[in-house]
N, C-alpha and C positions, 0 to 999 in steps of 0.2 A: 774472528770477529764477522767476517763477511758469512762464513757459515751459520753463524748464529742468527744473524739478519735475515737469511734465506729461510731458516725453519720458523722465524717469528712471523715473517710474510705469508709461508704456507699455512701455519697455525691460525692466523687472523683470516686468510682468505677461506679456509675451512669454516670458520665461524660464520662469515657471512654468506657462504653457500648454503650451510645449514639453515640460516636465517630466513633466506630467500625461499628455501624448499618448504619450511615452515608455512610462510604467507602464501605460497601458491597452493598448498593442499586445501582441498575444500573442507570448511568446517562442518561439524556434525553436532547433533544432540546427542551427547553422550550420557545424559541422565534424563529421563521423561517421567514424570509422575502423573498419570492421568486418571480420572474416575468421573462418573457421570456425577453432575450436580445434584445436590439434596434440592427436591423439589418444595420442600417447606421452607428453605431459606429463601428470603426475598432480599433484594438489593439490586445495586447496579451491575449490569453485565458488561464486561469489558476484558480487554487484553492490552497489555503493555510491556515495554522492554524496561529492564531495571538498568540503573547507572553501570558503566563498565562494557556494556554489550555482551553479557554473557548469560544472563538468566532472562527468561520470558514467562509471564503468568497471565493466566486466563481464568475468568471466573463466570459460570452460567452463559457459556459460550457455545453455539450451536455449530454444527460441523458446516453448515453453508456458508456462514462466515469466515471460516477458517479456510475453506475453498476460495473465496472470493479474495480474501486477502493474499493468499500464497500465490494467486496467478493474477492478481490485480484485473479481474473480470467482474461482470454483474450478472444479475439473476437471468437475463433473458439469454445469456451465454453458457450457461449450465443445463443440459438437457438428459432427460433420463434417469434423474436422480430419485431415489426413493423420499416420501413424505416424512420421514423420521429425521432426516438431515436438517428439518427446520424446528423440530419439536424437542429433540433430544438434546439438552445442553451438557457441557463439560467443564469441569474445574482441571486444569493442568498448570504445571511448573516444569519447564525444559531448560536445561543447563547445556551450555556448548563447552566443548573441550578448549577453546581458546577464546579471546575476544574478538567479536567480529565487526565488519563494518555494516552500515544500511543495506548496501548492495547484495549482501550475503543472505539477507534473513529469509527472503522469498524462498531460495532453494532449501533452506533450513527447514521451513514448514512443507515444502513440497515432499521432502524425505520425511517428515512426521506423518503426512497424510497417507504415504504410501506404506510405512511401516506399521502405524498403530491402528488405521482404518481400511488398510488393504485397498486404497483407492487405486484403481486401474480406469483409464478413459482412452479415448482416440479422439483427436481434433479433425474438423472439417471446415472448409472455408465456404461461408454462404453470403450471400449478397442480402443485406439487410439495411433497413431503414436505420442511419446512424448519424452520428455528429462528426464532423471533420473540423479539427483544431488547425490553425496556420497561423503564421506571423502576418499581422494587417501590414498594409503598404507603407505606412509610418514608421514601421519598426517596433520591436519589442520595447516596452517602457518598464519592464522588470529590473530588478539591481541583481547583478551576479555577486553569488556569495562563494568566496574561496576558503572559507574557514574549514578547520579539520573535524569540528565538534559535531557528530552526527545524531544525537539521540534526542533532540527536540523534535515533536511530533510537527510534521512539514505544514500542516494547515490546522489553525486553530481558531475559535471563534473570539471575537471582541466585544467588549460591553457596547451597548447601543440600541436606540429604539427599533433601528433598521439593521437587519443582519450584515454583519461586517467580519471579515475574516483575515488574518495575518499569515503569510506565507513565509517560512524561514527555511532556508537551505532547502528548497523545495525543487526536486527534479520534475521535469515536464512529464514523465510517465506518471507521476504520483497525481499531479494536477489533472491528468487526463482523467484518471479512474475516479478522482473525486468529482470530477463535474459529471461522469457518467452515473455515478451513485444518485446525485441530484436530479438528473434530468430523465433516468429511467431508460436509457438508451446507449448503446457502446459509443465511446468517442476514440476516433482514430487520429493518433499525433502524425501531423505532417509539418511540424515546426522546423524540423532539423535544429532545435536548439539543445546543445549538450549541457552538462554540468548542473550547478545548482542555483535557485533565484529566491529573492526576497521580494515580497509584494504585500500591498493591501488590497482587499477587494470587497467592495459594499454594493449591495444589490437587493432587490425585492424578489422573493421568490414568486413564481405565477400563482395567482389565487391568494396571495396573502394581503389580508385587509387590516383596517383599523377599526375598532369598535364605535359605534356611534349610535347610542340609543340601542333600540332594536335592529338596527341597519348595520351592515358592515361597509364602511367605505374602503374603496381601493386604496392601499397605500401608495404615497408618492415616492418615486424612486426608480433608479436604472433597472432592466430586466438584467439576467445574466450574461445574455449575448451582449448587450450594450455595453455592461460594466467590464466584461473581457476585454472588448475592443478600445473603449475609452480609458480604462485605467491600467490594463496589462498590455496593450498592444497584440492583443491575439483576436482572431476573426473565427468564430465558431458558426457553421453552416451546416444544415440538414441535407443529408445526401444518401442515396442508394449506393453501398459500396462494400466491398468483400470484407468480412469480419471473421475471425476465428471463432468458432463455437466448440465447446468441449462435451462430449457425449460420453456418460457415465455408464462403463461396462461392468464395474464391480465395485462395490462399497461395503464395509462390515462396521458395526457398532465396535467401538474400542472397548476392551476389557479393563477393569479397573486394576491398578496396582499401587 
């Protein structure tokens, strides 16, 4: 009886070890179908993950956007790229060999860029005009989200006359990238906030106005910087600071398959 118990324990331990090894193994796209988009087909360009975390679909998606998404950077951080990365659009469907977490997605697309577009680059750190995000002295006003579901888009627009956005299980690195895209400058995260956060953010983008006959009156409301401090407890400041840039050494158009 004792021998059977030992054998059962060894069997269960081997299953646990195999499971842990499976989870530790980096996920890969084992099926990637990609082709140039039909220029005669018009419609929304998008990229989205399907429920279950194994399939990702893109339609009329330019390479520049894929690079920005995979590395969470903005245009000013990409240097030396050929012009066609903005004008050539692609349709793709990529499937992973196992369900993945959101934290694994960036590495998956980095691998796709290297494999199908032969993307090669090197990094440099340059001192640039950037924005630095820190926690305001009053502390963060965001709500921690410890749920396990990962496939809501982290920041989504909400209805209203003034732009309003809902953050759901949003990591700070995604928030900084989201801000950077709107401000047109890199954002450096110095909040030290780990994990995932829920929040609502309402602000008036610079230059946004309300129609008034032939005139456009400025729309009342907080700027993004003020809204971040008052609504999220985060401070956004302009600084000259070291920023990582990506210098493209080589890239090719992906062949259809």
